[in-house]
N, CA, C, O and the ligand as a Tripos MOL2 file, in Angstrom:
@<TRIPOS>MOLECULE
protein
  277   275    70     0     0
PROTEIN
NO_CHARGES

@<TRIPOS>ATOM
      1 N         -19.6490   -4.1140   21.0540 N.3       1 MET1
      2 CA        -19.9030   -3.0050   20.1070 C.3       1 MET1
      3 C         -18.5740   -2.4670   19.5690 C.2       1 MET1
      4 O         -18.3690   -2.3870   18.3580 O.2       1 MET1
      5 N         -17.6850   -2.1040   20.4780 N.am      2 THR2
      6 CA        -16.3930   -1.5660   20.0520 C.3       2 THR2
      7 C         -15.5730   -2.6310   19.3190 C.2       2 THR2
      8 O         -14.9310   -2.3530   18.3060 O.2       2 THR2
      9 N         -15.6100   -3.8440   19.8480 N.am      3 ASN3
     10 CA        -14.8510   -4.9300   19.2260 C.3       3 ASN3
     11 C         -15.3550   -5.2410   17.8210 C.2       3 ASN3
     12 O         -14.5640   -5.5080   16.9160 O.2       3 ASN3
     13 N         -16.6740   -5.2060   17.6450 N.am      4 THR4
     14 CA        -17.2570   -5.4870   16.3260 C.3       4 THR4
     15 C         -16.8030   -4.4320   15.3220 C.2       4 THR4
     16 O         -16.4430   -4.7630   14.1920 O.2       4 THR4
     17 N         -16.8170   -3.1950   15.7210 N.am      5 PHE5
     18 CA        -16.4230   -2.1030   14.8280 C.3       5 PHE5
     19 C         -14.9580   -2.2620   14.4060 C.2       5 PHE5
     20 O         -14.6160   -2.0770   13.2380 O.2       5 PHE5
     21 N         -14.1230   -2.5980   15.3440 N.am      6 ARG6
     22 CA        -12.6890   -2.8020   15.0270 C.3       6 ARG6
     23 C         -12.5030   -3.9350   14.0260 C.2       6 ARG6
     24 O         -11.7020   -3.8490   13.0960 O.2       6 ARG6
     25 N         -13.2620   -4.9890   14.2440 N.am      7 GLY7
     26 CA        -13.1630   -6.1530   13.3520 C.3       7 GLY7
     27 C         -13.5360   -5.7930   11.9340 C.2       7 GLY7
     28 O         -12.8660   -6.2180   10.9930 O.2       7 GLY7
     29 N         -14.5860   -5.0240   11.7620 N.am      8 VAL8
     30 CA        -15.0520   -4.6380   10.4290 C.3       8 VAL8
     31 C         -14.0300   -3.7440    9.7420 C.2       8 VAL8
     32 O         -13.7130   -3.9710    8.5740 O.2       8 VAL8
     33 N         -13.5130   -2.7490   10.4180 N.am      9 SER9
     34 CA        -12.5680   -1.8390    9.7810 C.3       9 SER9
     35 C         -11.2750   -2.5790    9.4120 C.2       9 SER9
     36 O         -10.6370   -2.2540    8.4110 O.2       9 SER9
     37 N         -10.9010   -3.5540   10.2060 N.am     10 PHE10
     38 CA         -9.7180   -4.3560    9.8890 C.3      10 PHE10
     39 C          -9.9590   -5.1450    8.6080 C.2      10 PHE10
     40 O          -9.0890   -5.2250    7.7410 O.2      10 PHE10
     41 N         -11.1530   -5.7250    8.5020 N.am     11 PHE11
     42 CA        -11.4810   -6.5080    7.3070 C.3      11 PHE11
     43 C         -11.4570   -5.6250    6.0640 C.2      11 PHE11
     44 O         -10.9020   -6.0200    5.0390 O.2      11 PHE11
     45 N         -12.0500   -4.4370    6.1400 N.am     12 VAL12
     46 CA        -12.1240   -3.5330    4.9920 C.3      12 VAL12
     47 C         -10.7200   -3.1370    4.5490 C.2      12 VAL12
     48 O         -10.4250   -3.1240    3.3540 O.2      12 VAL12
     49 N          -9.8600   -2.8180    5.4970 N.am     13 ARG13
     50 CA         -8.5060   -2.4070    5.1710 C.3      13 ARG13
     51 C          -7.7630   -3.5480    4.4580 C.2      13 ARG13
     52 O          -7.0890   -3.3310    3.4510 O.2      13 ARG13
     53 N          -7.8980   -4.7480    4.9920 N.am     14 ARG14
     54 CA         -7.2400   -5.9000    4.3700 C.3      14 ARG14
     55 C          -7.7740   -6.1400    2.9720 C.2      14 ARG14
     56 O          -7.0120   -6.4480    2.0550 O.2      14 ARG14
     57 N          -9.0810   -5.9990    2.8070 N.am     15 HIS15
     58 CA         -9.7060   -6.2470    1.5070 C.3      15 HIS15
     59 C          -9.1450   -5.2910    0.4660 C.2      15 HIS15
     60 O          -8.8550   -5.7090   -0.6550 O.2      15 HIS15
     61 N          -8.9880   -4.0310    0.8070 N.am     16 PHE16
     62 CA         -8.4760   -3.0470   -0.1400 C.3      16 PHE16
     63 C          -7.0070   -3.2810   -0.4530 C.2      16 PHE16
     64 O          -6.5780   -3.0740   -1.5880 O.2      16 PHE16
     65 N          -6.2450   -3.7010    0.5150 N.am     17 MET17
     66 CA         -4.8250   -3.9610    0.2790 C.3      17 MET17
     67 C          -4.6220   -5.1680   -0.6260 C.2      17 MET17
     68 O          -3.6660   -5.2210   -1.4000 O.2      17 MET17
     69 N          -5.5250   -6.1340   -0.5230 N.am     18 ALA18
     70 CA         -5.3870   -7.3500   -1.3190 C.3      18 ALA18
     71 C          -5.8220   -7.1350   -2.7610 C.2      18 ALA18
     72 O          -5.4360   -7.9020   -3.6430 O.2      18 ALA18
     73 N          -6.6200   -6.1030   -3.0100 N.am     19 ALA19
     74 CA         -7.1160   -5.8510   -4.3570 C.3      19 ALA19
     75 C          -5.9550   -5.4990   -5.2830 C.2      19 ALA19
     76 O          -5.1260   -4.6570   -4.9390 O.2      19 ALA19
     77 N          -5.8860   -6.1270   -6.4430 N.am     20 PRO20
     78 CA         -4.7810   -5.8320   -7.3560 C.3      20 PRO20
     79 C          -4.8870   -4.4370   -7.9430 C.2      20 PRO20
     80 O          -5.9640   -4.0040   -8.3540 O.2      20 PRO20
     81 N          -3.7540   -3.7350   -7.9790 N.am     21 LYS21
     82 CA         -3.7360   -2.3860   -8.5440 C.3      21 LYS21
     83 C          -3.2970   -2.5140   -9.9950 C.2      21 LYS21
     84 O          -2.1040   -2.4930  -10.2970 O.2      21 LYS21
     85 N          -4.2540   -2.6460  -10.8760 N.am     22 ARG22
     86 CA         -3.9120   -2.7940  -12.2920 C.3      22 ARG22
     87 C          -4.4440   -1.6140  -13.0760 C.2      22 ARG22
     88 O          -5.5240   -1.0940  -12.7970 O.2      22 ARG22
     89 N          -3.6820   -1.2130  -14.0420 N.am     23 LYS23
     90 CA         -4.0050   -0.0080  -14.7900 C.3      23 LYS23
     91 C          -3.6980   -0.2430  -16.2610 C.2      23 LYS23
     92 O          -2.6810   -0.8490  -16.6000 O.2      23 LYS23
     93 N          -4.5680    0.2330  -17.1260 N.am     24 ILE24
     94 CA         -4.3200    0.1240  -18.5640 C.3      24 ILE24
     95 C          -3.4390    1.3050  -18.9630 C.2      24 ILE24
     96 O          -3.7470    2.4550  -18.6510 O.2      24 ILE24
     97 N          -2.3610    1.0110  -19.6430 N.am     25 ILE25
     98 CA         -1.4550    2.0740  -20.0770 C.3      25 ILE25
     99 C          -1.3270    2.0650  -21.5940 C.2      25 ILE25
    100 O          -1.5640    1.0420  -22.2360 O.2      25 ILE25
    101 N          -0.9570    3.1940  -22.1610 N.am     26 THR26
    102 CA         -0.7400    3.3090  -23.5960 C.3      26 THR26
    103 C           0.7500    3.5410  -23.8270 C.2      26 THR26
    104 O           1.3900    4.3310  -23.1340 O.2      26 THR26
    105 N           1.2820    2.8350  -24.8170 N.am     27 LEU27
    106 CA          2.6980    2.9880  -25.1290 C.3      27 LEU27
    107 C           2.8560    3.7990  -26.4130 C.2      27 LEU27
    108 O           2.3150    3.4540  -27.4630 O.2      27 LEU27
    109 N           3.6020    4.8680  -26.2940 N.am     28 GLU28
    110 CA          3.7740    5.8080  -27.3900 C.3      28 GLU28
    111 C           5.2050    5.7380  -27.9180 C.2      28 GLU28
    112 O           6.1640    5.6660  -27.1490 O.2      28 GLU28
    113 N           5.3290    5.7610  -29.2470 N.am     29 CYS29
    114 CA          6.6550    5.7630  -29.8660 C.3      29 CYS29
    115 C           7.3220    7.1060  -29.5540 C.2      29 CYS29
    116 O           6.7230    8.1600  -29.7680 O.2      29 CYS29
    117 N           8.5330    7.0710  -29.0580 N.am     30 THR30
    118 CA          9.2160    8.3160  -28.6840 C.3      30 THR30
    119 C           9.7210    9.0890  -29.9030 C.2      30 THR30
    120 O          10.0890   10.2580  -29.7950 O.2      30 THR30
    121 N           9.7350    8.4260  -31.0680 N.am     31 GLU31
    122 CA         10.2380    9.1080  -32.2700 C.3      31 GLU31
    123 C           9.1420    9.7760  -33.0970 C.2      31 GLU31
    124 O           9.2900   10.9280  -33.5040 O.2      31 GLU31
    125 N           8.0330    9.0550  -33.3500 N.am     32 CYS32
    126 CA          6.9620    9.6480  -34.1680 C.3      32 CYS32
    127 C           5.7440   10.0310  -33.3370 C.2      32 CYS32
    128 O           4.8060   10.6390  -33.8530 O.2      32 CYS32
    129 N           5.7510    9.6810  -32.0630 N.am     33 LYS33
    130 CA          4.6840   10.0230  -31.1150 C.3      33 LYS33
    131 C           3.3460    9.3150  -31.3930 C.2      33 LYS33
    132 O           2.3000    9.7190  -30.8840 O.2      33 LYS33
    133 N           3.4030    8.2660  -32.2010 N.am     34 ASN34
    134 CA          2.1900    7.4980  -32.4270 C.3      34 ASN34
    135 C           1.9740    6.5150  -31.2930 C.2      34 ASN34
    136 O           2.9220    5.9440  -30.7530 O.2      34 ASN34
    137 N           0.7160    6.3290  -30.9440 N.am     35 ARG35
    138 CA          0.4000    5.3980  -29.8570 C.3      35 ARG35
    139 C           0.1170    4.0230  -30.4540 C.2      35 ARG35
    140 O          -0.9770    3.7570  -30.9530 O.2      35 ARG35
    141 N           1.1010    3.1810  -30.3920 N.am     36 ASN36
    142 CA          1.0170    1.8950  -31.0860 C.3      36 ASN36
    143 C           0.5460    0.7420  -30.2240 C.2      36 ASN36
    144 O          -0.0220   -0.2180  -30.7450 O.2      36 ASN36
    145 N           0.7590    0.8070  -28.9560 N.am     37 TYR37
    146 CA          0.4500   -0.3330  -28.1010 C.3      37 TYR37
    147 C          -0.2770    0.1030  -26.8400 C.2      37 TYR37
    148 O          -0.1190    1.2180  -26.3430 O.2      37 TYR37
    149 N          -1.0830   -0.8320  -26.3470 N.am     38 SER38
    150 CA         -1.6580   -0.6190  -25.0210 C.3      38 SER38
    151 C          -1.3620   -1.8590  -24.2040 C.2      38 SER38
    152 O          -1.3220   -2.9750  -24.7220 O.2      38 SER38
    153 N          -1.1600   -1.6460  -22.9520 N.am     39 SER39
    154 CA         -0.7500   -2.7320  -22.0910 C.3      39 SER39
    155 C          -1.3780   -2.5650  -20.7150 C.2      39 SER39
    156 O          -2.0040   -1.5470  -20.4170 O.2      39 SER39
    157 N          -1.2020   -3.5710  -19.8950 N.am     40 GLU40
    158 CA         -1.7320   -3.5100  -18.5440 C.3      40 GLU40
    159 C          -0.5460   -3.6290  -17.6040 C.2      40 GLU40
    160 O           0.3310   -4.4670  -17.8110 O.2      40 GLU40
    161 N          -0.5130   -2.8030  -16.5800 N.am     41 LYS41
    162 CA          0.5950   -2.9610  -15.6530 C.3      41 LYS41
    163 C           0.1170   -2.9520  -14.2060 C.2      41 LYS41
    164 O          -0.9250   -2.3940  -13.8620 O.2      41 LYS41
    165 N           0.9130   -3.5810  -13.3990 N.am     42 ASN42
    166 CA          0.6440   -3.6330  -11.9700 C.3      42 ASN42
    167 C           1.3070   -2.4170  -11.3440 C.2      42 ASN42
    168 O           2.5300   -2.3720  -11.2140 O.2      42 ASN42
    169 N           0.5140   -1.4400  -10.9590 N.am     43 THR43
    170 CA          1.0720   -0.1740  -10.4760 C.3      43 THR43
    171 C           1.8040   -0.3090   -9.1440 C.2      43 THR43
    172 O           2.7130    0.4670   -8.8480 O.2      43 THR43
    173 N           1.4030   -1.2990   -8.3410 N.am     44 SER44
    174 CA          2.0740   -1.4470   -7.0530 C.3      44 SER44
    175 C           3.4730   -2.0410   -7.2140 C.2      44 SER44
    176 O           4.3740   -1.7400   -6.4310 O.2      44 SER44
    177 N           3.6540   -2.8960   -8.2460 N.am     45 ALA45
    178 CA          4.9520   -3.5290   -8.4670 C.3      45 ALA45
    179 C           5.8620   -2.6660   -9.3250 C.2      45 ALA45
    180 O           7.0860   -2.7270   -9.2080 O.2      45 ALA45
    181 N           5.2510   -1.8630  -10.1910 N.am     46 ASN46
    182 CA          6.0400   -1.0680  -11.1170 C.3      46 ASN46
    183 C           5.4700    0.3500  -11.1640 C.2      46 ASN46
    184 O           4.6700    0.6750  -12.0410 O.2      46 ASN46
    185 N           5.8780    1.1740  -10.2350 N.am     47 ALA47
    186 CA          5.3150    2.5170  -10.1050 C.3      47 ALA47
    187 C           5.8690    3.4830  -11.1470 C.2      47 ALA47
    188 O           5.2140    4.4700  -11.4840 O.2      47 ALA47
    189 N           7.0640    3.2110  -11.6590 N.am     48 GLU48
    190 CA          7.6920    4.1270  -12.6040 C.3      48 GLU48
    191 C           7.1570    3.9260  -14.0070 C.2      48 GLU48
    192 O           6.5710    2.8900  -14.3200 O.2      48 GLU48
    193 N           7.3590    4.9110  -14.8350 N.am     49 ARG49
    194 CA          6.9370    4.8570  -16.2380 C.3      49 ARG49
    195 C           7.7350    3.7990  -16.9830 C.2      49 ARG49
    196 O           8.9470    3.6620  -16.8130 O.2      49 ARG49
    197 N           7.0190    3.0640  -17.8060 N.am     50 ILE50
    198 CA          7.6480    1.9820  -18.5550 C.3      50 ILE50
    199 C           8.2550    2.5160  -19.8620 C.2      50 ILE50
    200 O           7.6900    3.3950  -20.5130 O.2      50 ILE50
    201 N           9.4080    1.9670  -20.2240 N.am     51 GLU51
    202 CA         10.0300    2.2480  -21.5230 C.3      51 GLU51
    203 C          10.4760    0.9190  -22.1010 C.2      51 GLU51
    204 O          11.2850    0.2150  -21.4980 O.2      51 GLU51
    205 N           9.9490    0.5720  -23.2740 N.am     52 ILE52
    206 CA         10.3570   -0.6870  -23.8920 C.3      52 ILE52
    207 C          10.6270   -0.5050  -25.3740 C.2      52 ILE52
    208 O          10.0750    0.3840  -26.0230 O.2      52 ILE52
    209 N          11.4910   -1.3680  -25.8960 N.am     53 MET53
    210 CA         11.7780   -1.3750  -27.3180 C.3      53 MET53
    211 C          10.6990   -2.1970  -28.0030 C.2      53 MET53
    212 O          10.5020   -3.3720  -27.6940 O.2      53 MET53
    213 N           9.9960   -1.5520  -28.9480 N.am     54 LYS54
    214 CA          8.9510   -2.2490  -29.6930 C.3      54 LYS54
    215 C           8.9970   -1.8040  -31.1320 C.2      54 LYS54
    216 O           9.5300   -0.7440  -31.4620 O.2      54 LYS54
    217 N           8.4210   -2.6450  -31.9950 N.am     55 PHE55
    218 CA          8.4020   -2.2900  -33.4100 C.3      55 PHE55
    219 C           7.3400   -1.2370  -33.6760 C.2      55 PHE55
    220 O           6.1800   -1.4040  -33.3000 O.2      55 PHE55
    221 N           7.7400   -0.1590  -34.3210 N.am     56 CYS56
    222 CA          6.7970    0.8930  -34.6790 C.3      56 CYS56
    223 C           6.5090    0.8010  -36.1730 C.2      56 CYS56
    224 O           7.4330    0.9250  -36.9770 O.2      56 CYS56
    225 N           5.2480    0.5850  -36.5730 N.am     57 PRO57
    226 CA          4.9160    0.4820  -38.0070 C.3      57 PRO57
    227 C           5.0630    1.8040  -38.7450 C.2      57 PRO57
    228 O           5.2030    1.8140  -39.9680 O.2      57 PRO57
    229 N           5.0340    2.9130  -38.0270 N.am     58 PHE58
    230 CA          5.1650    4.2370  -38.6550 C.3      58 PHE58
    231 C           6.6310    4.5650  -38.9420 C.2      58 PHE58
    232 O           6.9550    5.1310  -39.9870 O.2      58 PHE58
    233 N           7.5000    4.2100  -38.0180 N.am     59 CYS59
    234 CA          8.9420    4.4140  -38.2130 C.3      59 CYS59
    235 C           9.5420    3.2520  -38.9890 C.2      59 CYS59
    236 O          10.6470    3.3610  -39.5200 O.2      59 CYS59
    237 N           8.8140    2.1350  -39.0570 N.am     60 ASN60
    238 CA          9.2580    0.9160  -39.7310 C.3      60 ASN60
    239 C          10.5420    0.3510  -39.1250 C.2      60 ASN60
    240 O          11.3870   -0.2060  -39.8260 O.2      60 ASN60
    241 N          10.6660    0.5060  -37.8330 N.am     61 LYS61
    242 CA         11.8220   -0.0440  -37.1190 C.3      61 LYS61
    243 C          11.4860   -0.1630  -35.6330 C.2      61 LYS61
    244 O          10.4330    0.2820  -35.1760 O.2      61 LYS61
    245 N          12.3960   -0.7640  -34.9080 N.am     62 ARG62
    246 CA         12.2090   -0.8730  -33.4630 C.3      62 ARG62
    247 C          12.6150    0.4450  -32.8120 C.2      62 ARG62
    248 O          13.7260    0.9400  -32.9980 O.2      62 ARG62
    249 N          11.6970    0.9850  -32.0570 N.am     63 THR63
    250 CA         11.9890    2.2410  -31.3710 C.3      63 THR63
    251 C          11.6280    2.1030  -29.8950 C.2      63 THR63
    252 O          11.0200    1.1190  -29.4730 O.2      63 THR63
    253 N          12.0120    3.0920  -29.1410 N.am     64 LYS64
    254 CA         11.6660    3.1050  -27.7230 C.3      64 LYS64
    255 C          10.2290    3.5820  -27.5690 C.2      64 LYS64
    256 O           9.8470    4.6210  -28.1080 O.2      64 LYS64
    257 N           9.4470    2.8210  -26.8350 N.am     65 HIS65
    258 CA          8.0600    3.1940  -26.5720 C.3      65 HIS65
    259 C           7.9160    3.5320  -25.0920 C.2      65 HIS65
    260 O           8.3770    2.7980  -24.2180 O.2      65 HIS65
    261 N           7.2750    4.6400  -24.8430 N.am     66 LYS66
    262 CA          7.1380    5.1420  -23.4930 C.3      66 LYS66
    263 C           5.6700    5.1460  -23.0610 C.2      66 LYS66
    264 O           4.7670    5.3460  -23.8740 O.2      66 LYS66
    265 N           5.4620    4.9280  -21.8060 N.am     67 GLU67
    266 CA          4.1090    4.9850  -21.2600 C.3      67 GLU67
    267 C           3.6100    6.4300  -21.2810 C.2      67 GLU67
    268 O           4.3200    7.3450  -20.8630 O.2      67 GLU67
    269 N           2.3910    6.6260  -21.7690 N.am     68 THR68
    270 CA          1.8360    7.9860  -21.7850 C.3      68 THR68
    271 C           1.1160    8.2660  -20.4740 C.2      68 THR68
    272 O           0.9080    7.3550  -19.6720 O.2      68 THR68
    273 N           0.7380    9.5090  -20.2530 N.am     69 LYS69
    274 CA          0.0630    9.9100  -19.0090 C.3      69 LYS69
    275 C          -1.3120    9.2770  -18.8720 C.2      69 LYS69
    276 O          -2.0050    9.5140  -17.8830 O.2      69 LYS69
    277 ZN          7.4020    5.5900  -34.4350 Zn       70 ZN70
@<TRIPOS>BOND
     1     1     2 1
     2     2     3 1
     3     3     4 2
     4     3     5 am
     5     5     6 1
     6     6     7 1
     7     7     8 2
     8     7     9 am
     9     9    10 1
    10    10    11 1
    11    11    12 2
    12    11    13 am
    13    13    14 1
    14    14    15 1
    15    15    16 2
    16    15    17 am
    17    17    18 1
    18    18    19 1
    19    19    20 2
    20    19    21 am
    21    21    22 1
    22    22    23 1
    23    23    24 2
    24    23    25 am
    25    25    26 1
    26    26    27 1
    27    27    28 2
    28    27    29 am
    29    29    30 1
    30    30    31 1
    31    31    32 2
    32    31    33 am
    33    33    34 1
    34    34    35 1
    35    35    36 2
    36    35    37 am
    37    37    38 1
    38    38    39 1
    39    39    40 2
    40    39    41 am
    41    41    42 1
    42    42    43 1
    43    43    44 2
    44    43    45 am
    45    45    46 1
    46    46    47 1
    47    47    48 2
    48    47    49 am
    49    49    50 1
    50    50    51 1
    51    51    52 2
    52    51    53 am
    53    53    54 1
    54    54    55 1
    55    55    56 2
    56    55    57 am
    57    57    58 1
    58    58    59 1
    59    59    60 2
    60    59    61 am
    61    61    62 1
    62    62    63 1
    63    63    64 2
    64    63    65 am
    65    65    66 1
    66    66    67 1
    67    67    68 2
    68    67    69 am
    69    69    70 1
    70    70    71 1
    71    71    72 2
    72    71    73 am
    73    73    74 1
    74    74    75 1
    75    75    76 2
    76    75    77 am
    77    77    78 1
    78    78    79 1
    79    79    80 2
    80    79    81 am
    81    81    82 1
    82    82    83 1
    83    83    84 2
    84    83    85 am
    85    85    86 1
    86    86    87 1
    87    87    88 2
    88    87    89 am
    89    89    90 1
    90    90    91 1
    91    91    92 2
    92    91    93 am
    93    93    94 1
    94    94    95 1
    95    95    96 2
    96    95    97 am
    97    97    98 1
    98    98    99 1
    99    99   100 2
   100    99   101 am
   101   101   102 1
   102   102   103 1
   103   103   104 2
   104   103   105 am
   105   105   106 1
   106   106   107 1
   107   107   108 2
   108   107   109 am
   109   109   110 1
   110   110   111 1
   111   111   112 2
   112   111   113 am
   113   113   114 1
   114   114   115 1
   115   115   116 2
   116   115   117 am
   117   117   118 1
   118   118   119 1
   119   119   120 2
   120   119   121 am
   121   121   122 1
   122   122   123 1
   123   123   124 2
   124   123   125 am
   125   125   126 1
   126   126   127 1
   127   127   128 2
   128   127   129 am
   129   129   130 1
   130   130   131 1
   131   131   132 2
   132   131   133 am
   133   133   134 1
   134   134   135 1
   135   135   136 2
   136   135   137 am
   137   137   138 1
   138   138   139 1
   139   139   140 2
   140   139   141 am
   141   141   142 1
   142   142   143 1
   143   143   144 2
   144   143   145 am
   145   145   146 1
   146   146   147 1
   147   147   148 2
   148   147   149 am
   149   149   150 1
   150   150   151 1
   151   151   152 2
   152   151   153 am
   153   153   154 1
   154   154   155 1
   155   155   156 2
   156   155   157 am
   157   157   158 1
   158   158   159 1
   159   159   160 2
   160   159   161 am
   161   161   162 1
   162   162   163 1
   163   163   164 2
   164   163   165 am
   165   165   166 1
   166   166   167 1
   167   167   168 2
   168   167   169 am
   169   169   170 1
   170   170   171 1
   171   171   172 2
   172   171   173 am
   173   173   174 1
   174   174   175 1
   175   175   176 2
   176   175   177 am
   177   177   178 1
   178   178   179 1
   179   179   180 2
   180   179   181 am
   181   181   182 1
   182   182   183 1
   183   183   184 2
   184   183   185 am
   185   185   186 1
   186   186   187 1
   187   187   188 2
   188   187   189 am
   189   189   190 1
   190   190   191 1
   191   191   192 2
   192   191   193 am
   193   193   194 1
   194   194   195 1
   195   195   196 2
   196   195   197 am
   197   197   198 1
   198   198   199 1
   199   199   200 2
   200   199   201 am
   201   201   202 1
   202   202   203 1
   203   203   204 2
   204   203   205 am
   205   205   206 1
   206   206   207 1
   207   207   208 2
   208   207   209 am
   209   209   210 1
   210   210   211 1
   211   211   212 2
   212   211   213 am
   213   213   214 1
   214   214   215 1
   215   215   216 2
   216   215   217 am
   217   217   218 1
   218   218   219 1
   219   219   220 2
   220   219   221 am
   221   221   222 1
   222   222   223 1
   223   223   224 2
   224   223   225 am
   225   225   226 1
   226   226   227 1
   227   227   228 2
   228   227   229 am
   229   229   230 1
   230   230   231 1
   231   231   232 2
   232   231   233 am
   233   233   234 1
   234   234   235 1
   235   235   236 2
   236   235   237 am
   237   237   238 1
   238   238   239 1
   239   239   240 2
   240   239   241 am
   241   241   242 1
   242   242   243 1
   243   243   244 2
   244   243   245 am
   245   245   246 1
   246   246   247 1
   247   247   248 2
   248   247   249 am
   249   249   250 1
   250   250   251 1
   251   251   252 2
   252   251   253 am
   253   253   254 1
   254   254   255 1
   255   255   256 2
   256   255   257 am
   257   257   258 1
   258   258   259 1
   259   259   260 2
   260   259   261 am
   261   261   262 1
   262   262   263 1
   263   263   264 2
   264   263   265 am
   265   265   266 1
   266   266   267 1
   267   267   268 2
   268   267   269 am
   269   269   270 1
   270   270   271 1
   271   271   272 2
   272   271   273 am
   273   273   274 1
   274   274   275 1
   275   275   276 2
@<TRIPOS>SUBSTRUCTURE
     1 MET1         2 RESIDUE 1 A MET
     2 THR2         6 RESIDUE 1 A THR
     3 ASN3        10 RESIDUE 1 A ASN
     4 THR4        14 RESIDUE 1 A THR
     5 PHE5        18 RESIDUE 1 A PHE
     6 ARG6        22 RESIDUE 1 A ARG
     7 GLY7        26 RESIDUE 1 A GLY
     8 VAL8        30 RESIDUE 1 A VAL
     9 SER9        34 RESIDUE 1 A SER
    10 PHE10       38 RESIDUE 1 A PHE
    11 PHE11       42 RESIDUE 1 A PHE
    12 VAL12       46 RESIDUE 1 A VAL
    13 ARG13       50 RESIDUE 1 A ARG
    14 ARG14       54 RESIDUE 1 A ARG
    15 HIS15       58 RESIDUE 1 A HIS
    16 PHE16       62 RESIDUE 1 A PHE
    17 MET17       66 RESIDUE 1 A MET
    18 ALA18       70 RESIDUE 1 A ALA
    19 ALA19       74 RESIDUE 1 A ALA
    20 PRO20       78 RESIDUE 1 A PRO
    21 LYS21       82 RESIDUE 1 A LYS
    22 ARG22       86 RESIDUE 1 A ARG
    23 LYS23       90 RESIDUE 1 A LYS
    24 ILE24       94 RESIDUE 1 A ILE
    25 ILE25       98 RESIDUE 1 A ILE
    26 THR26      102 RESIDUE 1 A THR
    27 LEU27      106 RESIDUE 1 A LEU
    28 GLU28      110 RESIDUE 1 A GLU
    29 CYS29      114 RESIDUE 1 A CYS
    30 THR30      118 RESIDUE 1 A THR
    31 GLU31      122 RESIDUE 1 A GLU
    32 CYS32      126 RESIDUE 1 A CYS
    33 LYS33      130 RESIDUE 1 A LYS
    34 ASN34      134 RESIDUE 1 A ASN
    35 ARG35      138 RESIDUE 1 A ARG
    36 ASN36      142 RESIDUE 1 A ASN
    37 TYR37      146 RESIDUE 1 A TYR
    38 SER38      150 RESIDUE 1 A SER
    39 SER39      154 RESIDUE 1 A SER
    40 GLU40      158 RESIDUE 1 A GLU
    41 LYS41      162 RESIDUE 1 A LYS
    42 ASN42      166 RESIDUE 1 A ASN
    43 THR43      170 RESIDUE 1 A THR
    44 SER44      174 RESIDUE 1 A SER
    45 ALA45      178 RESIDUE 1 A ALA
    46 ASN46      182 RESIDUE 1 A ASN
    47 ALA47      186 RESIDUE 1 A ALA
    48 GLU48      190 RESIDUE 1 A GLU
    49 ARG49      194 RESIDUE 1 A ARG
    50 ILE50      198 RESIDUE 1 A ILE
    51 GLU51      202 RESIDUE 1 A GLU
    52 ILE52      206 RESIDUE 1 A ILE
    53 MET53      210 RESIDUE 1 A MET
    54 LYS54      214 RESIDUE 1 A LYS
    55 PHE55      218 RESIDUE 1 A PHE
    56 CYS56      222 RESIDUE 1 A CYS
    57 PRO57      226 RESIDUE 1 A PRO
    58 PHE58      230 RESIDUE 1 A PHE
    59 CYS59      234 RESIDUE 1 A CYS
    60 ASN60      238 RESIDUE 1 A ASN
    61 LYS61      242 RESIDUE 1 A LYS
    62 ARG62      246 RESIDUE 1 A ARG
    63 THR63      250 RESIDUE 1 A THR
    64 LYS64      254 RESIDUE 1 A LYS
    65 HIS65      258 RESIDUE 1 A HIS
    66 LYS66      262 RESIDUE 1 A LYS
    67 GLU67      266 RESIDUE 1 A GLU
    68 THR68      270 RESIDUE 1 A THR
    69 LYS69      274 RESIDUE 1 A LYS
    70 ZN70       277 GROUP 0 **** ****
């Protein structure tokens, strides 16, 4: 009885740890504040906010795009 319970809780914990932590994020232009891109990121591998250079059609140039909340 006790051994079975331990086995199950171990399996559940492992199952949750193996599940990929993926999140849809929106990338906002830091200059005009338009949300131009959406992306998917692995939150466990990259916990910090993303900042990338991307082309903004509103600014008509490459600007820094930041992950929104
Ligand atoms: Zn812009």
